[in-house]
N, C-alpha and C positions, 0 to 999 in steps of 0.2 A: 668877547664878552668878559665881564668882570664878575667873579663869584666869591662869596663869603662862605668859608668852610669851618666847621667846628666839630671837635670830638675829643676822645680820651685815648685814642690808639695811634701812636706815633707812625707806625708803618702804613696803616690804612690812610691816614691823612697825607702822608708823603706820596702814596700811590695815586690818590686823587689829584693832588697838586701837580705832580710830575707828568701824569698822563694828559691833563687838561692844558698844561703849558706846552706840551709837545704839539697839541692841536692849535696852539696860537692864542690861548685864552690867558687871562690874568686871574690868579687865585690868591686870596688872602686867607691864611690858615691860622686858626686859634687852636692850640693843642694843650690839653691839660695832662698829657701823658708824662709819667715819670721817666719814660724811656727815650725822651728827646735827645739824651746824650748820644744815642746811636748816630744821630745826624749832626752832632756837635752843637746842639742848641739846648736851651733851658725851657721847661714848660711855662706856659702862661700862668701867672699868679691869679689873674682874674680876667674877665671880659665884661667891662662895665659892672653891673651889680651882681654878676654870677661868678662862682668859683667851682672848682671840681667838687667841692663838698656840698654846696648849697643849690646847685642848678635844679636838681630834681624836686626841691620843695619851693623853688622860687615861683612867683606869679609871672606867667608869660607877658602879661600887660606891662609889668615893670621893665622887663627886658625890651619890649617893643618901644616903650617910651624912650629908653636910653638909645636904642638903635635908630630911631626915627631921623635924627639929623644926618645920618650917613646912609640911609636906605637908598637914596637916589644914586649913590655911587655904584650899586650892584644890580646886575641883571637877574640874579637868582641866588639862593642860599642853599647850603648843603649840610645835612646832618649825617654823620656816619656811625661810628661806634661810641656809645650806644645809639641806635637809631631813634630811640625815644627822645633824644635831644631835639627832634623835630618840633616838639611841643614848645620850645623856645620861640619858634617862628609862627605860632598860632595866630597872633594878632598883627603880623607883618604882611602887608599885601605884596608879596613876591612869590614867584614860583619856588617851590621847595623840592629839592632833590634829596631823596633818602637812599643812602648806599649802605645796606644792612649787612652785618657780619656777626653772627652768633646771637640768637634769641633777642629779637628786636624789642620786646616788651620790658626788659629789665630797666630800672629797678622796681617796676610796678607789678611784678608777677603775682603778688599777693593782695593787690588792691584792685578789685573788680571795677570800681568807678574810674580810676585813673587809666587802667588798661583799656577800658571801653572808650574813654575820651580820646586816647591815643589812636585807637582803631578808627574812630570817626574822622579824626584829622587825616589819617593816612589814606582814607577812601575819598578825600576831597579832590576835586578835579585839578586843583592847582599843585597837588603833590604828585611827583613822578618817582615811582618806586623802582629800585634796583637792588640786587644782592650780588655778592661776590662769589657765591657757591651754589651748587645745585640744591644742597640741603636747605640753605637759608631762603632760596627762591621758593622751594616747596613749603617751607615753614610759614612764610608770609602769606602765600596763597591759601594755606589751610585756614588761617585765622581771619584773613581779610576778605576772602572770596575774590581777590584781585590777583592776576598773574603778573608779578614784577618781571622786569628785564634782568637777565643774568649778565653781568659784566665781569669777566674774569680779570684778575689782577695781572698786570704786566711785570711788576717788580723791577722796573728799570733801575731803581736806586741801589740794587746790589752791584751795579757797575759791571766790570768785566769778569767778575768771579764766575768761573765755570768749572765743572767737574774735571779733576786731574788725577784722582786715585793715586796719590803719592804716599798715603799712609793707610792704616787699618780702618776698620769700621768704627762708628760711634753710636751711642745710644742717645736718642733725642731727649730733651727735657720733658718731664711729665708732671702734672699736678698730682698724680696718683702715686705717692711715694712708696707705698707698699709694693706696687708692681715692680718697681726698680730693684727691689731686693730679690726678686725671682729671676730677673734677667741674667744674662751671661756675665759672670764676674770678669771675664777676660776682655769685655768690650767697654772702653772708657765711656763714662757718663758725662754728658755736656753740663750737667748741674754742678760738676766739680771743677769746671774749667774757667770760671769767672767770666770776664768780658772777653769776647773773641770777635773777629771780623768774619764777614761772609767768605772771604778768601781762605780763611782757616778751615771753614767747613768744607769748602770745595776740594780740599786735599784728602778728604775721607774716601775710603773705598766705597762705603755705603752708609746710610743712616737708618737705624732701627727705630721704629715708632711704636709706642704703647699708648694709643690715643686716649685723651681725656675729653675730646670733643669731636664733632664731625668735620670741622674745618678749623685750621689755625693758620695765621699768617706765616709763622716760621716754616710750617710744612709746605706752603705755597712757594715761599722763597727758595727753599731747598729744591723743590721740583723745577722751578724756573732756572736754577743753576745746573740742572741736569744730573744732580746727585741721585744715584739709585736709592730708592726707599723700600724698606721692608716693613710690612704690617701684618698683624694676625689675620687669619681667615675670619669670616663672620662667626663661625662656630667657636673658634678658639678665643675670639674677642669676647663673646658672650660668657664663655667659661671663666675667663679672667675677670670679667665684670663681677661675676658672682663670687669669685675667690678673693680678689684683692681690690675691687672697686674701680676698675677701668671705666672710662666714659663718665667720670664723676661730674663733668660740666656739660653733659649733653642736655640735661634738664635742671630743674631747681630742686633743692632739698624738700621744699613743700610746694604744692601746686594747687592752683585754683581748679584746674580740670579734674574731674573724677577719674580715679584709676580704672573705672569700669567703662569709660567712653572708648569704644572701638575706633581705632584710627587716630587717636589723639597722640601726637608725638611726645607728650609729657606724661603719659600715664605710667611709665616705668616698667611695664610688663616686658618679658622677653619677646613676646610676639610683636609688640609695638616697636621695640628697639630693633629687632631683626628687620622689620619692614622699612623703617626709616633710615637705618644705618646704610642701606644700599645706596643712598644718595650722598654719602660722605665722600670727601675729596679723594681719599685713598682707595675707594672702590670705583669711582667714576673716571679718574684720570688714568689714561693708558700707561703701562710700564711699571707700576708699583708691583713688587713681588710679595706674595702672600705666604706666610708660614703657619702650619697647623699645630706645631708643638715646638718646645725649646730644642729638641734634637733636630727637628726639621730646619730650624733657623741655623743651627750650627752647620748643617750640611750645605745649606744655601750660601752661607758666608764663605765656605771653602770651595764651592764648585759652581756657583751661579755665573752666568755670562753677563756681568754688569755693564760691559761696553755696549752690548746689544740693547739692554734696557735703557741706558742713557741716550742711545740714538733714537729710540722710540719717543722718549721724553722731549728731546730736542725738536723733533718734528711736530709734536703736539704744542710745544711752546711757541713755535713760529706761528701756528694757526691761532692760538689763543691770544697772542699779542695783537694780531691783526683784528681779531674779533673785538677786543677791548677798545681799540681805536674807533672801529666802525660803530660800536654800540654807543660810546660816549658822544661821538659826533652826531649820530641820529637823535639821541636824547636831547642834546642841546639845541638842535635844529627845531625840535618841537616847541621850544620855549620862545622862539622868534615870532 
């Protein structure tokens, strides 16, 4: 099969293309990501009439008209991050695969009409829904009433980078800068390291995460390399959320959903966050080490059996990589 893929996240697009090519398919990817440098490429300036800046306000009919001469080349189209890019394919008579990662409705979280139109499209029978995490799988199901397929990321693009523990621990990047000031001063911060390779990360004894979201591609990549990961316990995470604003990108600054709606993942209450955060990557993937305080973290960094945790992760990685191939293969067979 030949597929057309578009998005704004370099690693997610590479994940899709690499996995589907492994299965023998041809993928043409259009990336608007500024991080294409990771793969030695430049981002696309435009795709016909759309750019990174205007796609959300463009008329899907205009894109469909531009795409029409090439439509016959492709068996299906793929929208990834943001998943709302699926709206570009509204008027294109092709199967649409949506591979969601992190809050599918953006940038229309404050526009009930556009969010509703997106939901209508995603419920259409020609749209095939998938998510790369348990959290986003549940998030889609909550708002759409449709259970998407969970397809884990293989992250084959990290190459042969695997945990070696040749150096000390690292502190992962976080969008919540205040939290980084509370962390251990003796642990180097990735934000200060500039550009680095996956092999550089693999030299770390372990990587400490102060999460700003339920799932990140960098966290998945580190897990696939078998690097031991340390994360706050749910109780400590909620305490740090209140103190310094951790989980700042779990939801939107302003939300359409009422904060009083029970079970709404965006209502912002501690009860809601506690319930939904159980589905986060760092609590669903085996092997991650939880710390309940800064002193507990210091103790773990000094005494934890990181080799044992990495072995657990390697076993899980073998399973998840096979699951990814099987799920993509099954999904594409549905299109035939």
